N, C-alpha and C positions, 0 to 999 in steps of 0.2 A: 846682579848680585855677585860680588867678587869672591864670596866665601862658599860658593857651591859649584859643583862640576856639571850640574844640569844633565845628569846621566839619563834620567827618565825622560826628560824633554827630547833629548837626542834620539832615544829609542823610539819615542812616539813620532819623531821626525822621519825615521825610517819607514814607519807605518804609512805616513803621508806620502812618502816618496814612492813606495813600491806596492801599496795595497789600495789606499783610497786617498786621493789628493785633496780632499776637503775636510777641514776641521769640523768636528762636532763635539758638543759638550759631553755627550754620552760616551763617545769613544775615548775621550781624554780621561774622564773619570774611571772608565773601565780599565784603562792602562794602569792606573794606580792600584785598583782592586786586584788586578791580575798579578801584580808583584807580590801583594800580600798572600794571595792564594798560592802562588809559586813558592813562597817562603814556607808556608805551612806544609804544603805537599813535600817539599824538599826536606824539611825537618823530619817528618815521619818516615820518609824513605831512608834517610841516613841513620836514624836511631832504631830502625827495625832490628829486633832481636838484641838490642842493647839495653833497653829499659823495660820494666814490667808493663803489662797491659794497664794495670791500675794507675801507674805513674803517667802513662801516655794519655789516658782518659782525663785524669785530673788536670794535667797541663792544658789539654784542649779546652776543657770547660772554663778554666780561669781566663785563658786568652780570649776566647770567643764571646765571653760575657763582659769583657772590659769595654765599657761604653766609649772611653777615650780612643781605644783602638778602632772601634767601629766608625765613630764619627769623624775622626781625623783622616782616616783612610777614605771614607766615603766622599768627603768634601775636599780631599787633596790639600790639606793645610801644610804647606812645606813638603819636602820629600820624605814624609813619614813612612809611606808604604815601602819604599826601597830600603830605607834604613832599617826598618823592622825585619824585612826579608833577610838582610845581611846578618843581623844579630841572631835570627833564628838559625841560620846556617852555621854561624860561629859556635853557638851552644851545641848544635847537633854534632859538629865535627869534634868538639871537645868530648862529648859523651862517647863518641865512637872510639876515640883514642883510649879512654879509660876502660870501656867495657868490651871492646872488640880488638884492642891492640893497636900500637902505634905504627906509623909508616911515614916515610919521608914525604909522600904526597899529601898526607893529612896535615902535617906541620906547615908545608908550603901553602896549602889552601887556606889554612887559618890565618896565616900572615897576609895573604892576598885579600881576604875578606875584610880585615881590619884596615888595610891600606886603601882599598876602594871605598870603604865607609867614610874615611876622612876626606878623600877626594870628593865624594858625593856631597858632603856638607861638613864644613870645618868644625862645627860643634861636636862632631863625632870623634874629635881628637881624644876625648875622654875614654874612648875604647882602647887606647894604648894600655890603660891600667888592667883591664881584664886580660889582655894579651900577656902582660907581664906576670899576672897571677897564674895564668895557664902554664906559662913556661916554667915558672918556679915550682909549680905543683907537679908537672908531668915530665920534667927533664930527666927524671930517673928512668923513664921508659926508653928514651933515646938520647944518647950522650950529645949528639950534634943537633939537638932540637932547636937551640937558639939560632944556629946557622941557617937551618932550613926555613924556619919561620921568619927570620930576618930577611932572607932573600925574597920570600913571598911578600912580605910587607913592603919592601922597596919596589917590587914589581907593581903592586896595587897602587902605591902612592906616587909612582913615577910621573904620571901626567901632571899632578899637582906640583911636583918638584920642577918639572920642565917649564911649566907656565910661569912660576914665580922666578925661576932663574932668568927666563927671557925678559920679564918685566924689570928685574933688577939690572940686567945688563943694558937695558934701554933707558936707565936712569929714572924709572918709575917706582923704585922700591919693590917690596914683595907685595904683589897685587892682592893676595888673599888676606893681607893684614891691613888693608886700607881703611876698613871701617871698625877695626878692633878698638874697643875702649870708648866708642861713641855713646854718650847718654846712658851710662850705667846706672840703673836704679833697681836695686835688688830687694826682694822680699827678705824680711828677717829670717834667720835660719830656722826658727821654730815654725814660722808660718810656711816657709818653703817646704819643709819635710812633711808638714800636715797636708799640703796640696799634693805632694808626690804619693803619699800613702792612700789618698782617697781618689786617685786618678780613675779607678775602676768605675766610679759613678759618672764620670764624664762631665762634672759640673762646670768646670772652667771652659771646656770645649763647647758645651751647650750654650753658655752665656755668650761666647764669642761668635759662634756660627749660627745658632738657632735663635738667639735673643731671648731664650727662656732659661730655666734653671732646673737642676735635679732636685728631688725631694730632700730638703735639708736634714730630715731625720735619717734617711737612708745614707746620706753622705757621712753623717757622724758615725753611723753603724759601720760603714765601710772602713773608716779610719780605725776604729777600735778593733774590729775583727781582723783586719789586715795586720795591725801591729801585734796582736796576740798570736796570729799565725806565724809571723816572722820570728817572734820571740821563742815560741815553743819549738819551731823547726831548728832554730840556731842552737838552742839548749840541747836538744836530743842529738843533733848532728855532731856537736862538740863532744858529747858523752860517748858516742858510738863511732868514733873515727876509724875503728878497725874495719868497718863496713865501707866498701867502695862508694856505695850510693850516698851514705852519710858524709863521707869525706868530700865528695863532689858537691853535696848540698851546701855545706858551710862555705866552701870556696865560691860557689855561685852567689851566696848571700853576701860575701865580701865584695864581689863584683858589683852587686846591686847597690850597696852602700857607697862604694868607691865612685861608681858612675854618677849616682845622684849627687854626691858631694862635689864631684868634678864639674858637673853642669852648673852648680850654684856658684862656683868660683870663676867660671868663664868671664873674661873681661868684656862682656857685652850684655845687653838686656836679653833675658831669656823668658820664654813663655811656655805654655802647655805642650807645644810641638817640639820643644827642646827637653822638657822634663820627662817626656815619655821615652827618652833614650835609655833610661834604667829598666824599662820593660823589654823583655820578659825574664830577666835574670831571676827575680824572686819567684815567679811562677814555676820555673824549672826546679829551683831549690825546694820549694814546698812539695812539688809533685814527687821528687826523688825521696824526700823524707817520709812522706806518707807511704810510698811504694815499698820502701825498705822495711817498714814496720808492719807489713801485711801479715795476716794470720799464718801464712805459710812459713814465715821466718820464726820458727820455734825458739831459736836462740835469743830472740829479742822479746820473749814473753814478759820479762820483767818490766819492759817499758810499754806494756799494753795500755796503761793509763794515758801515756802521752799520745799514743796513736789515736785513742778515742777522742782525746781533746782536739787533736788536729782534724780528725774527720768531722767532729761536731762543728768546729770553726769553719771548715770548708763548706759544710752543708748550710751553715748560717750565711756565709758569704754568697753562695749561689742563690739562696732564698731571697736575699735583699737585692741582688742584681737583676733577677728576672723581672720584677715589676718596674725597675728602672729602665731595663731594655725595652719593655713593652711601651712605656711612656715615651722613650726616645723614638722608637719606630713610629708611634702614633703621631708625634710631632713632625717627623720627616714626611710621613704620608700626607699630612695636612698641608704641607708646603710652608711650614713655619721657618722663617729665616730672620736673622738680624739684618740691620741696614747694610752692614758691610758685605753680606752675601745675598743681597736681594736679587731675585730673578729679573728685576727691572734693568739691571746692568747687562744681563744676557739679551734682553729684548732691545736695549739700546745698540748693542753690538750687531745684532741681526739687522736692525733698521739701517745702521751705517753701511753694512755690507751690501744691502739691497740697493743703496744709492751710490755705490762705489764708482760707477761709470762717470758721474758728473759732479761728485762732491768730495771735498777733503775735510778732514777733522783735525782740529788742533786741541789736544789735551793740555789744559793749563796746569794740571797737577796730577798726582798719582791716583790711580784707581779706575780709569776708564780706557786707557790706551791699549793695554795688553789684550783685553777682550775684543776690541775692534780689529786689531792686527790679526788675531787668530781667526775670527769669524770672516774676515776679509781675505783669508788664505795668504796673508803676507804680501798683498798687492803693493806695488810702488805707488807713491803719490796718493795714498789713502789716509795715512795717519802721520801726524807730526807731534813731537813732544818737546817743545822748546824749553820747558822748565828744567830739563836736565842740564842745560848749558850754563856755563859760568856767566854768559851774557845773554839772558833770555830775550831781551828786547831785540838785539841784533839777530839772534837766531830766528825769532819770529818773523822779522822783516825778510830775511833771506829765504826762509821757507815759503812765505807767502808769494814772493816773487818767482819762486821755482815751480810752484804748483800750476798745473795746466787745467785744473778743474774750474767750472763756472760758479760753483757754490762752495762757501767756506763756513764751517760751523766750529764754534768754540765750546769746549766741555769743561765745566767747573764742578769739582767734586767737594773740595774742602775737607777731605778726610784726614790728611796727614799734615799737621801743623808746620812741619819743617819746610814745606814747599809754599807756604803762604806768600812770602815775599816774591818769589819767582813767579808765582801765579798772578799776583797783582801786577807785576811788570808786563806779563804777556797780555793780560786783559786791558791794561792801559794802552798798549799799542793798538789793539783792536778798536778801542773807543776813540782813538785819535783820528784826525782828519786824513791821515795818510791813506786810509782805506776807503775814502769816498769813491775813488775810481781805480780801476785796475792798473792804469798807467802810472799811478803814483806809488 
């Protein structure tokens, strides 16, 4: 994938290099979960003494009851965990600037976080908008804020710039843009924002990963309550901009809308693991709005009605999420999976690894090769994927002649239609008389 820096994969590679040289599914999944845990821990460490206890609790409740967050991190669908970790740090640093005072280091770190986010996966280019909103909102704290954040941003994105400069100088164009614009099929705007607002129930993620679905009634309630929460939070935040909490709340809401809109206009197909980039900006905004209208803030007593509406909506949101989370955990405990995530693929990879000494495997299309390569600990002469080649037939013949194994297996998945023609070419070679004898 030319649009991702594979940071998490490389960090896991260091684990394989220095801790345990054998790939396991458990350690790989735990790597992603650890990033999310690190992001949550880092968030609360940075915002200590910056936001109220009430705001901190509300934020944690909304984030940890979000079924999409739980499921996409648990099953590692794209680099969701690292991206969310970086967004949590971005928001925490922003809060620290507002509530605990600015510093050059904070501005540099915020720029670095956004730059790394984009290098981590190109779809996070939409994070440039929150960075601009942050700078426009907080430049009053530090006159040279744009300079320091700009330097940090260039530092974070430098690997991406170097890789693309190299590919361009070698006549290959900008490598990160090679797949941009391929097969763009977007949801209608209304349908897209409906999906974004009801991400907390994890319906799309469940359909894709588990092969089941969230309760339709709870999904509709999620959409309605979240929309009401955002509307009330925005209204009160705009009315009470003299409060730092409320000012930051409406700015974060602007980030939420901007990021969600940016993902929709990206020149490529997007799915739930892209839509979640707008999380957790809205959770932070709602948490700040509720915290700012706590009973201790007597000067806000005239807005007590809005506070109670927000609290009631929050209670309703958590109330409908808890049964959804229970159902989700029950499905995962039962081993429910969609065909795309079937444990049979893991068993296939384990079987292939156990026969690595005398067998080679030819993946004729996408969906089986990575598992075998990982469980085989990257052994040479174990896996071949000729369907990637511009000439699959020649690549298959060359690879077959190169292997020193006594047994050769072909693997056909048929999962991704775009590889059907290449897969048919590879299979045709194996069906031909060329493979009657090894000498041929």
